Residue, then its C-alpha position, 0 to 999 in steps of 0.5 A: m369610088g369615082q367622079c363623073v363629069g358629063n359623060g366622062i368618068f375616072s374611077f377608083f374601085v368602080t366598074w362600069d359596064n361598057d354597054v351602057k350608052n350614057q353614064s347617068s344623071l343618077i348613078f349607083n355604084l356598089d363595090i362589095i369585096f369578099n375575102r376569106m375571113k370577113r366581108h368588106i364593103i366599099l360603097f359609093f352612091l354617086l348621083i350626078s346633077l348639073l346644079c351647084c348652090t350653097s343653100c339647102n333649106r329644103k323641105a316638102n311642105v305638102s304631105l301625101s294622103e294615106n292612099e297615095e303613100k301606100s299605093l306608091v310604097a307598094l309599087g316601088q317595093l314590088w317593082g324592085f322585088l321583081k327586078y331582082h327576083h323574077p327571072t324574066v325581069a332580072q335577065g333584062n327581057y323587059d325595059w323595066d324602067m319603062e314598065l314602071i314609067k307606064i304604070i305610075p300614072s294609073v297608080c297615082a290616079a287610083e281613087n282607093d286601095s281596091v283600084w291600085k291593088a288590082l292594078l298591081d296584081n294584074w301587073l304581076d300576072s302580066l309577067p311570064p309564070v315562074e316554074a316551080t323548083t325543088d332546089k334547096k335554098l340557102p339555109d337561113l342560118e347561113i344568111k348573115l344579112k336577111p332581106d327586108y321585104g318591107e310591105l310585100f307581105n302586108e295585106a294593107y298594101f296587097y291583096s292576099e292572092t298577090i302576096e301568095k304570088i310574091r311568096y311563090i316567086l320568092d320560094n321558086a325563082v332561080i336567078t342564074t344571070s342578072r342584067y342589073v347585078n354582076v358578081d365577078m368571082k375573079q376579083q374576090g367576088q366583087l358585086f357591081i350594079t350594072n345597066e342602069y340607063s342614063y337620063k342625062d337630059l332630064l335635069y328636072p325630070e317629070l314625076p314618073y322619072r323622079l319616082l324612078a330615081l327614088f325607087r331605084y336607089w331605095n331598092i339597091v340599098n335595100y337589097f345590097f347595102p350590108y350596113r342597112e341595119l345600121c342606118d339611124q332610120k329603118w330603111s323600109t320606112v325611108l321610102a314613104d318618108m322620101l316620097p313627098e320630097f320627090i313628088y313635090a320637088k318643084s324645080q331642078e334645085e329641089y329635086n337635087f336636094a331631094c336626091l342629096k337627102l336620100v343619099t344622106k339616109i344611108d348614114d355613111s360618109h361613103g355616100g355622096f352627091s356630086p357636084n356637092l350642092q353645099v360647096g361654093l365656088l370660093n372659100v376663106p383662106f383658113e381651115t376650121q374644125f368643130i371642137e367641143n361643138q364650136l367652130v374653131v380656126t385651126m390653120f391658114t391655107r394662104n398667106d394673106d396678111y390682112v386675114k392673118e392680122k384679123i384672124k388667129i388660130g383658136d378663134i371661135i366663129t359664132f356667126i356667118d353672114g348673120e346666121p348663127v353657126e348652130a343654125i347653119v349646122k342644123r340646116l346642113l345635117p339632113y344633107t350631110p352623109a356620115s355615119n355619126y354626128p362627129v363625122k357630120l360636123r367634120e364634113i360640114s366644117y370643110k364647106i361651111l365658110s365656102g360660097n360664091s360671093a367674094t367676101v363673107k362676114i363672120i363674128i368671132q370670139r377670142n379671150g372673152k371678146t367679140f370681133s366682127y370681120k369681113i373676110p375675102r374668099y379665094d378660088w379653091r385652086l389658090l388655097n393650100i388645102p390639106n389632104h385630110s385622111s377622110v376627105k380630099l377636095i378634087l378641083i375639077w372645073r366644068k361650067y364653074f362647078v366644084l366636085l367633092q370626092f369622099l375617099 
């Protein structure tokens, strides 16, 4: 896994291609390790932004029409399929990002499905033909995780002749080299996602580039994440659900939260967004955990006489700055990557009391009584933060941002 600040990177189980000119503001890392008996995966999807804030009540208020949704789902899935299945595209003979950027306005402007279906059919025809092959494919019984081709073979999304062309590519294309995927057999068959170009200056990109971010991430998970079938939501439906979030993101902040929400959809605590948008610059001098769904004080992280006089181990925190803890949890859940609800609560407990103000008002319960206190917050570096087995806070400061590394 790894962290990236600006153009610098330090890594743990991450390989970067040296030919990439700039590390991306939207970076994808897959490190898949195969051993003799079983398949292990360490997955870290790291998306870099330059914004840190503590609120995350973000929801797209506008829905797409059926025509708009279907056209963009078809485009995103066809773009990703060709990226990994068409030999000429996979070899990097096209600037495939730019090919997508160029066609998006026409697809968005299509008045009905006959227009955008024809656009996609012509787009596919513009690629060099794939030679027929008699090579035997890997038997289905030997494939442990079969691809999910979504709507690629659905006539509601493509003309029947387009579907025939897609199937022909699937049956005949032989990918011997790929610009975008590298398998290093010298290192136990590790698989690396490579050559995903940077758009680091586009902190709030125009719509085509926002869709590029969504399509790129969705396709990487769709084709290379071995736990795809364990996601709470069927992955093939995530693309349509996330389209409004990316399309109607009206600011850099909303775009960043759309990215974080997308990462959370993999339901894996190895997914992360950095800087963590929910981690403030300061935190209270004590730790909390959710115990039986109640936020409980578990230990102190600084010798503060005032705090120790007011707060006791075992206190139950019910309100934070006037908001019920239950409401805060509900607000944070869609933006907290984890494999199950208890782990989501664990991740939330590490940051729920952080913020950018010098104090925080909390209401606690102790022995049937209720108390209200204003508690000071401290610079994270001044706190004795425990090295949890699952999470370690890495205090990297650059323009007042705190980065969170999931281990």
